[in-house]
MARDO-762671 format. One record per residue: x, y, z of N, C-alpha, C in turn. Coordinates in steps of 0.05 Angstrom, whole numbers. Example, Ala and Ser with C-alpha at 12.3 -4.5 7.8 and 13.67 -1.06 7.14 Angstrom:
2
+--------+--------+--------+--------+--------+--------+--------+--------+--------+
!   n.xx !   n.yy !   n.zz !  ca.xx !  ca.yy !  ca.zz !   c.xx !   c.yy !   c.zz !
+--------+--------+--------+--------+--------+--------+--------+--------+--------+
!    264 !   -114 !    156 !    246 !    -90 !    156 !    264 !    -66 !    156 !
!    257 !    -45 !    142 !    273 !    -21 !    143 !    258 !      1 !    157 !
+--------+--------+--------+--------+--------+--------+--------+--------+--------+
END
This chain:
82
+--------+--------+--------+--------+--------+--------+--------+--------+--------+
!   n.xx !   n.yy !   n.zz !  ca.xx !  ca.yy !  ca.zz !   c.xx !   c.yy !   c.zz !
+--------+--------+--------+--------+--------+--------+--------+--------+--------+
!   -189 !   -707 !   1000 !   -167 !   -705 !    980 !   -152 !   -727 !    972 !
!   -141 !   -734 !    949 !   -128 !   -755 !    938 !   -104 !   -762 !    952 !
!   -103 !   -791 !    957 !    -81 !   -799 !    974 !    -86 !   -793 !   1004 !
!   -101 !   -786 !   1014 !   -102 !   -768 !   1042 !   -105 !   -803 !   1059 !
!   -101 !   -797 !   1088 !   -100 !   -821 !   1100 !   -123 !   -811 !   1130 !
!   -141 !   -828 !   1134 !   -160 !   -820 !   1153 !   -156 !   -846 !   1175 !
!   -143 !   -839 !   1198 !   -138 !   -857 !   1218 !   -164 !   -867 !   1230 !
!   -162 !   -894 !   1236 !   -194 !   -905 !   1244 !   -196 !   -890 !   1271 !
!   -220 !   -894 !   1271 !   -235 !   -876 !   1296 !   -240 !   -846 !   1292 !
!   -232 !   -831 !   1271 !   -227 !   -806 !   1266 !   -254 !   -802 !   1249 !
!   -269 !   -773 !   1258 !   -291 !   -775 !   1241 !   -288 !   -746 !   1232 !
!   -296 !   -742 !   1203 !   -296 !   -724 !   1186 !   -321 !   -711 !   1184 !
!   -329 !   -684 !   1196 !   -357 !   -672 !   1200 !   -367 !   -663 !   1171 !
!   -387 !   -652 !   1164 !   -399 !   -651 !   1137 !   -390 !   -625 !   1132 !
!   -382 !   -624 !   1105 !   -377 !   -602 !   1091 !   -346 !   -595 !   1092 !
!   -333 !   -613 !   1110 !   -304 !   -610 !   1110 !   -283 !   -620 !   1089 !
!   -264 !   -607 !   1083 !   -245 !   -609 !   1062 !   -223 !   -620 !   1074 !
!   -210 !   -641 !   1060 !   -182 !   -655 !   1066 !   -166 !   -652 !   1047 !
!   -144 !   -638 !   1047 !   -122 !   -634 !   1024 !   -114 !   -659 !   1014 !
!   -100 !   -660 !    992 !    -83 !   -687 !    979 !    -62 !   -691 !   1002 !
!    -63 !   -720 !   1005 !    -35 !   -727 !   1023 !    -40 !   -722 !   1050 !
!    -59 !   -709 !   1063 !    -64 !   -704 !   1092 !    -67 !   -731 !   1105 !
!    -59 !   -727 !   1128 !    -62 !   -747 !   1147 !    -75 !   -738 !   1171 !
!   -103 !   -748 !   1170 !   -128 !   -745 !   1193 !   -126 !   -764 !   1217 !
!   -109 !   -750 !   1240 !   -110 !   -771 !   1262 !   -127 !   -765 !   1287 !
!   -140 !   -742 !   1281 !   -166 !   -737 !   1305 !   -193 !   -721 !   1285 !
!   -212 !   -723 !   1300 !   -238 !   -716 !   1295 !   -233 !   -682 !   1283 !
!   -251 !   -685 !   1255 !   -246 !   -662 !   1240 !   -278 !   -644 !   1241 !
!   -277 !   -623 !   1253 !   -299 !   -608 !   1254 !   -315 !   -598 !   1230 !
!   -340 !   -592 !   1226 !   -358 !   -595 !   1208 !   -342 !   -570 !   1192 !
!   -341 !   -564 !   1166 !   -334 !   -544 !   1146 !   -303 !   -531 !   1152 !
!   -288 !   -554 !   1161 !   -260 !   -540 !   1166 !   -248 !   -551 !   1139 !
!   -224 !   -537 !   1136 !   -204 !   -539 !   1116 !   -179 !   -554 !   1130 !
!   -170 !   -576 !   1120 !   -151 !   -590 !   1137 !   -132 !   -599 !   1114 !
!   -100 !   -588 !   1120 !    -82 !   -603 !   1103 !    -59 !   -604 !   1117 !
!    -34 !   -618 !   1109 !    -12 !   -628 !   1126 !    -13 !   -651 !   1129 !
!     11 !   -660 !   1148 !     24 !   -685 !   1156 !     32 !   -678 !   1182 !
!     22 !   -681 !   1206 !     -9 !   -696 !   1207 !    -30 !   -667 !   1201 !
!    -43 !   -668 !   1193 !    -67 !   -648 !   1184 !    -74 !   -628 !   1209 !
!    -76 !   -602 !   1199 !    -81 !   -581 !   1217 !   -102 !   -569 !   1205 !
!   -122 !   -555 !   1217 !   -142 !   -533 !   1206 !   -131 !   -510 !   1194 !
!   -128 !   -501 !   1171 !   -121 !   -478 !   1161 !   -143 !   -458 !   1154 !
!   -163 !   -463 !   1148 !   -189 !   -450 !   1145 !   -215 !   -461 !   1145 !
!   -237 !   -450 !   1137 !   -263 !   -459 !   1142 !   -274 !   -457 !   1114 !
!   -290 !   -471 !   1105 !   -308 !   -476 !   1079 !   -339 !   -470 !   1083 !
!   -351 !   -467 !   1060 !   -381 !   -455 !   1060 !   -392 !   -486 !   1046 !
!   -417 !   -491 !   1057 !   -431 !   -516 !   1044 !   -427 !   -520 !   1015 !
!   -419 !   -496 !   1005 !   -423 !   -494 !    979 !   -395 !   -502 !    959 !
!   -371 !   -505 !    980 !   -345 !   -511 !    972 !   -327 !   -484 !    966 !
!   -334 !   -467 !    981 !   -322 !   -437 !    978 !   -310 !   -434 !   1007 !
!   -281 !   -423 !   1002 !   -265 !   -419 !   1027 !   -277 !   -390 !   1037 !
!   -279 !   -391 !   1061 !   -291 !   -366 !   1080 !   -271 !   -349 !   1083 !
!   -272 !   -322 !   1086 !   -251 !   -305 !   1095 !   -265 !   -290 !   1125 !
!   -249 !   -300 !   1141 !   -257 !   -291 !   1168 !   -241 !   -272 !   1177 !
!   -251 !   -254 !   1193 !   -234 !   -237 !   1208 !   -209 !   -241 !   1221 !
!   -190 !   -222 !   1221 !   -159 !   -231 !   1236 !   -165 !   -246 !   1262 !
!   -184 !   -235 !   1273 !   -187 !   -243 !   1308 !   -188 !   -273 !   1301 !
!   -206 !   -285 !   1286 !   -210 !   -314 !   1283 !   -240 !   -318 !   1291 !
!   -252 !   -301 !   1302 !   -280 !   -304 !   1307 !   -296 !   -283 !   1294 !
!   -322 !   -290 !   1284 !   -336 !   -264 !   1274 !   -351 !   -281 !   1251 !
!   -370 !   -263 !   1235 !   -381 !   -270 !   1216 !   -368 !   -267 !   1184 !
!   -377 !   -286 !   1167 !   -366 !   -286 !   1143 !   -385 !   -298 !   1122 !
!   -385 !   -290 !   1097 !   -404 !   -296 !   1077 !   -392 !   -310 !   1051 !
!   -407 !   -331 !   1045 !   -399 !   -350 !   1027 !   -398 !   -334 !   1001 !
!   -374 !   -332 !    983 !   -369 !   -312 !    963 !   -388 !   -324 !    937 !
!   -397 !   -346 !    937 !   -417 !   -354 !    917 !   -445 !   -349 !    921 !
!   -451 !   -352 !    945 !   -479 !   -353 !    949 !   -493 !   -330 !    974 !
!   -470 !   -319 !    983 !   -475 !   -297 !   1004 !   -489 !   -310 !   1034 !
!   -492 !   -334 !   1035 !   -496 !   -342 !   1060 !   -480 !   -339 !   1082 !
!   -487 !   -328 !   1103 !   -470 !   -315 !   1122 !   -464 !   -341 !   1148 !
!   -437 !   -345 !   1157 !   -431 !   -365 !   1175 !   -418 !   -347 !   1201 !
!   -424 !   -365 !   1221 !   -412 !   -346 !   1252 !   -390 !   -368 !   1259 !
!   -368 !   -360 !   1266 !   -348 !   -374 !   1280 !   -346 !   -371 !   1312 !
!   -348 !   -387 !   1326 !   -345 !   -381 !   1356 !   -322 !   -399 !   1364 !
!   -303 !   -401 !   1372 !   -284 !   -426 !   1378 !   -279 !   -436 !   1360 !
!   -285 !   -465 !   1359 !   -280 !   -484 !   1343 !   -307 !   -494 !   1322 !
!   -330 !   -476 !   1326 !   -348 !   -483 !   1314 !   -359 !   -462 !   1297 !
!   -362 !   -472 !   1271 !   -374 !   -457 !   1246 !   -404 !   -464 !   1250 !
!   -420 !   -439 !   1243 !   -454 !   -444 !   1240 !   -461 !   -433 !   1222 !
!   -486 !   -442 !   1208 !   -494 !   -421 !   1182 !   -518 !   -408 !   1200 !
!   -519 !   -380 !   1196 !   -534 !   -361 !   1203 !   -559 !   -357 !   1186 !
!   -560 !   -358 !   1165 !   -582 !   -359 !   1143 !   -600 !   -379 !   1139 !
+--------+--------+--------+--------+--------+--------+--------+--------+--------+
END
């Protein structure tokens, strides 16, 4: 995101999104959507840049609205199924 700050030593995983003005002060998992100061995870993104709609329980399977690719969320890890 524009004007975001990533503190030294923090790693941003592949396909992660960081909102404008966010401050990243710890590692960001792959596909995470991070916003705020300090940044917190508010959702998950597909590898095509689409926000994934996961079940209210927070774990389960979601499909990318653009491509139909399916992802499984277990704990803090999002994995591509297709």
